[in-house]
C-alpha positions in Angstrom: -58.1 22.7 19.7 -58.6 26.1 21.4 -59.9 26.4 25.0 -61.7 29.6 25.9 -62.7 30.4 29.5 -65.4 33.0 30.5 -65.0 34.3 34.1 -68.3 35.8 35.3 -70.4 33.6 33.0 -73.6 33.8 35.1 -73.9 37.5 34.8 -75.8 39.8 32.5 -72.9 39.9 30.0 -71.5 36.5 30.8 -74.6 34.5 29.9 -75.2 35.8 26.4 -71.5 35.9 25.8 -71.2 32.2 26.7 -74.2 31.5 24.4 -72.5 33.2 21.5 -69.2 31.4 22.1 -71.0 28.0 22.5 -72.6 28.7 19.1 -69.7 30.2 17.2 -66.4 28.8 18.5 -64.6 26.5 16.0 -65.8 22.9 16.0 -63.8 20.9 18.5 -63.1 23.9 20.8 -63.6 23.8 24.6 -65.6 26.4 26.5 -65.1 26.7 30.3 -67.7 28.8 32.2 -66.9 30.0 35.7 -68.7 32.1 38.3 -68.9 32.3 42.1 -72.7 32.3 42.3 -74.9 29.2 42.1 -76.9 30.2 39.0 -73.8 29.3 37.0 -74.9 25.6 37.4 -78.2 26.4 35.7 -76.6 28.5 33.0 -74.3 25.6 32.3 -77.1 23.0 32.2 -79.0 25.2 29.8 -76.0 25.8 27.5 -75.1 22.1 27.6 -78.2 21.4 25.6 -77.0 23.4 22.6 -76.0 21.0 19.7 -72.7 22.6 18.7 -69.4 20.7 18.7 -68.0 22.8 21.5 -67.1 20.9 24.7 -68.6 22.7 27.8 -67.3 22.6 31.3 -69.1 24.3 34.2 -67.3 25.7 37.3 -68.8 27.1 40.5 -66.2 28.8 42.6 -66.1 30.3 46.1 -66.9 34.0 46.6 -65.0 34.1 49.9 -61.9 32.4 48.4 -60.8 33.6 44.9 -58.0 31.0 45.0 -60.3 28.0 44.7 -60.0 24.6 43.0 -62.8 25.4 40.5 -61.2 28.6 39.1 -58.0 26.6 38.7 -59.9 23.9 36.7 -61.7 26.4 34.6 -58.5 28.3 33.7 -56.1 25.3 33.4 -54.4 25.4 30.0 -56.8 28.0 28.6 -55.8 29.7 25.4 -58.2 32.7 25.7 -59.7 34.1 28.9 -62.5 36.6 28.7 -63.5 38.4 31.9 -66.9 40.1 32.2 -67.0 39.5 35.9 -68.0 42.3 38.2 -70.9 44.6 39.1 -72.7 46.6 36.5 -72.9 50.4 36.5 -76.1 51.8 38.0 -77.7 55.2 37.5 -75.6 57.9 39.2 -72.6 55.6 39.6 -69.3 56.9 38.3 -66.7 54.6 36.9 -64.6 55.4 39.9 -67.3 54.0 42.2 -67.4 51.0 40.0 -63.6 50.6 40.2 -63.5 50.0 43.9 -65.6 46.9 43.6 -64.5 45.5 40.3 -60.7 45.9 40.7 -60.7 43.4 43.5 -62.6 40.9 41.4 -60.2 41.3 38.5 -57.2 41.0 40.7 -58.4 37.7 42.1 -59.1 36.3 38.6 -55.8 37.4 37.2 -54.0 35.8 40.1 -55.6 32.6 38.9 -54.6 33.3 35.3 -51.0 33.7 36.4 -51.1 30.3 38.2 -53.0 28.3 35.5 -52.6 29.8 32.1 -49.9 32.5 32.1 -49.6 32.5 28.3 -53.3 32.9 27.6 -54.7 35.9 25.7 -56.7 37.8 28.3 -59.6 40.1 27.3 -61.0 42.3 30.1 -64.5 43.5 29.8 -64.9 44.4 33.5 -65.3 48.2 33.8 -63.7 50.7 34.2 -61.4 49.1 31.6 -59.0 52.1 31.6 -58.1 51.1 35.2 -58.8 47.3 35.4 -56.4 46.5 32.6 -53.5 48.1 34.5 -54.6 46.2 37.6 -54.2 43.0 35.6 -50.9 44.1 34.2 -49.5 44.8 37.7 -50.7 41.5 39.1 -49.1 39.6 36.1 -45.8 41.5 36.7 -45.8 40.5 40.3 -46.0 36.9 39.2 -43.2 37.4 36.6 -45.5 36.4 33.7 -46.6 39.8 32.2 -46.5 39.8 28.4 -47.9 43.1 27.0 -48.9 41.3 23.8 -51.3 39.0 25.6 -53.4 41.5 27.6 -56.4 43.3 26.1 -59.0 45.8 27.2 -62.2 44.9 25.2 -63.3 48.3 23.8 -65.1 46.6 20.9 -68.5 47.9 22.0 -67.4 51.4 21.2 -66.7 50.4 17.6 -69.9 48.3 17.4 -71.9 51.3 18.4 -70.0 53.6 16.1 -70.7 51.3 13.1 -74.4 51.1 14.0 -74.9 54.8 14.5 -72.9 55.8 11.3 -74.9 53.2 9.4 -78.2 54.7 10.7 -77.1 58.3 9.9 -75.9 57.6 6.4 -78.1 54.7 5.3 -75.3 52.2 5.2 -75.0 48.5 6.1 -73.2 48.8 9.5 -71.3 45.6 8.9 -69.6 47.3 6.0 -68.7 50.5 7.9 -65.0 50.7 8.9 -64.3 53.1 11.8 -61.7 53.3 14.6 -62.5 54.3 18.1 -59.2 55.1 19.9 -58.2 56.5 23.3 -59.9 54.9 26.3 -63.1 53.0 27.1 -65.1 55.8 28.8 -67.1 58.7 27.5 -64.4 61.3 28.4 -61.6 59.3 26.8 -62.9 57.7 23.6 -62.3 59.3 20.3 -64.3 58.1 17.2 -62.2 58.8 14.1 -65.0 60.0 11.9 -62.8 61.9 9.5 -61.4 58.6 8.1 -64.6 56.7 7.5 -64.5 55.8 3.8 -67.2 56.9 1.3 -69.0 59.4 3.6 -68.4 62.9 4.9 -69.9 64.5 8.0 -70.7 68.1 8.7 -69.4 69.7 11.8 -72.9 69.3 13.4 -73.1 65.7 12.3 -69.6 65.0 13.7 -70.5 66.5 17.1 -73.9 64.7 17.3 -72.5 61.3 16.3 -69.5 61.6 18.6 -71.7 62.5 21.6 -74.2 59.7 20.8 -71.4 57.1 20.7 -69.8 58.4 23.9 -73.1 58.5 25.8 -74.5 55.2 24.5 -73.6 53.3 27.6 -75.3 55.8 29.8 -78.4 55.7 27.5 -78.7 52.0 28.2 -78.2 52.4 32.0 -80.9 55.0 32.0 -83.3 53.1 29.8 -83.0 50.0 32.0 -84.0 52.2 35.0 -81.5 50.8 37.4 -81.9 47.2 36.2 -78.5 46.9 34.7 -76.1 48.3 32.0 -75.3 47.2 28.4 -75.3 43.4 28.5 -76.6 42.1 25.2 -74.6 44.5 23.0 -71.6 44.0 25.2 -71.9 40.3 24.9 -72.1 40.6 21.1 -69.0 42.8 21.0 -67.2 40.6 23.5 -67.9 37.5 21.5 -66.7 39.3 18.3 -63.4 40.2 20.0 -62.9 36.7 21.6 -63.5 35.1 18.2 -61.0 37.5 16.6 -58.4 36.4 19.2 -59.1 32.8 18.3 -58.8 33.5 14.6 -55.4 35.2 15.2 -54.3 32.2 17.4 -55.2 29.9 14.6 -53.0 31.8 12.2 -55.6 33.7 10.1 -54.0 36.7 8.4 -55.1 40.3 8.6 -57.2 40.1 11.8 -57.3 43.7 12.9 -59.3 45.0 15.9 -59.2 48.1 18.0 -58.2 47.3 21.6 -57.0 49.0 24.8 -53.4 47.6 25.0 -49.9 48.3 26.3 -48.5 50.9 23.9 -45.4 51.7 25.9 -43.2 50.3 23.1 -44.7 52.6 20.4 -42.6 55.6 19.5 -45.1 58.4 18.8 -45.1 61.9 20.3 -48.9 61.9 20.0 -49.1 59.2 22.7 -47.4 61.4 25.3 -45.7 58.4 26.9 -49.0 56.8 28.0 -48.8 53.1 28.8 -52.2 51.9 27.7 -54.4 53.2 24.9 -57.0 51.8 22.5 -55.5 51.6 19.0 -55.9 49.3 16.0 -53.9 46.1 16.5 -53.0 43.2 14.2 -53.8 40.0 16.0 -51.9 36.7 15.6 -50.7 33.5 17.3 -49.0 35.4 20.1 -51.7 38.0 20.6 -50.6 41.4 19.4 -48.5 40.9 16.3 -48.3 44.6 15.7 -49.8 47.8 17.0 -50.8 49.7 13.9 -50.5 53.1 15.6 -52.6 56.2 15.7 -54.8 56.5 12.6 -54.7 59.6 10.4 -56.6 62.3 12.3 -57.9 65.7 11.3 -56.9 68.8 13.4 -59.9 68.5 15.7 -59.3 64.9 16.4 -55.6 65.6 17.1 -56.6 68.1 19.7 -59.1 65.7 21.3 -56.4 63.0 21.5 -54.1 65.4 23.2 -56.7 66.3 25.8 -57.9 62.7 26.6 -54.5 61.1 27.2 -53.8 62.8 30.5 -57.2 61.5 31.7 -56.3 58.0 30.6 -52.9 58.4 32.5 -54.8 59.2 35.7 -57.0 56.1 35.1 -53.9 54.0 34.7 -52.4 55.4 37.9 -55.6 54.4 39.8 -55.1 50.8 38.6 -51.4 50.7 39.4 -51.9 52.2 42.8 -54.6 49.6 43.7 -52.1 46.8 43.3 -48.9 48.4 44.4 -50.1 51.0 47.0 -48.5 54.4 47.3 
């Protein structure tokens, strides 16, 4: 059966994410939870009391030594690795500030992935995703194990929020709303494709208000928590949704489609301007990305926004590449 590892499982996202996976992974699966802080032991004890048929293993690593025996045990033969590890965004903190701390954490964990489970499907939640995913890619390349079909930036929370806010605005069941959020995973780079939402139309004012609300939703949570953290529960929900989608694809389920920030360098489309990574709809399968479904149909305003955001994503990617490779 499938083995899923959560790296950063004692954190604000990692705990509820691990709970959801312990509850919802297919019967007979294994769940390995890893962190470098001692509360992981209590989180593991707590989770171990849940009566689901998911085998749990608990791993406390060493903050001073990312290449430790416990991370190797947690990641050994993992099929899916989800990484929420890192520090949360605080009020006034830019995603660049965040990057300096979190890129090093991601680098260490991806080194361990390369050693222990190079063929795993890896979902990165750690922000800023636009840059941490390229960090992961460059580390995997250095180890000679990079497969663009197996690396994902988890942008699912953007879609979750879009579904919720559209449902609220139009009186719809959000679980039935189909909407793509493409581009990057930051307010200045995400593009909600409202023009293609079936069964509803939006005025220009509605489109502007909804787009802004979706873009600024993360900041709204940071501000509402008054310095006590960022989006954790909704991110855990979205992260579990994406992890379970990866598992469904691995197990051969057909038509598993999710938006994700992936390597699009093999996609021939002038709209992409040669960008290496972008969030687009992808078909998932036993090898990760079975097919990148490309840029959805866009109206003229959305086309213009896509054209404007891609250079920003390119700069974010360069930041990640430079972190690993230097000048």
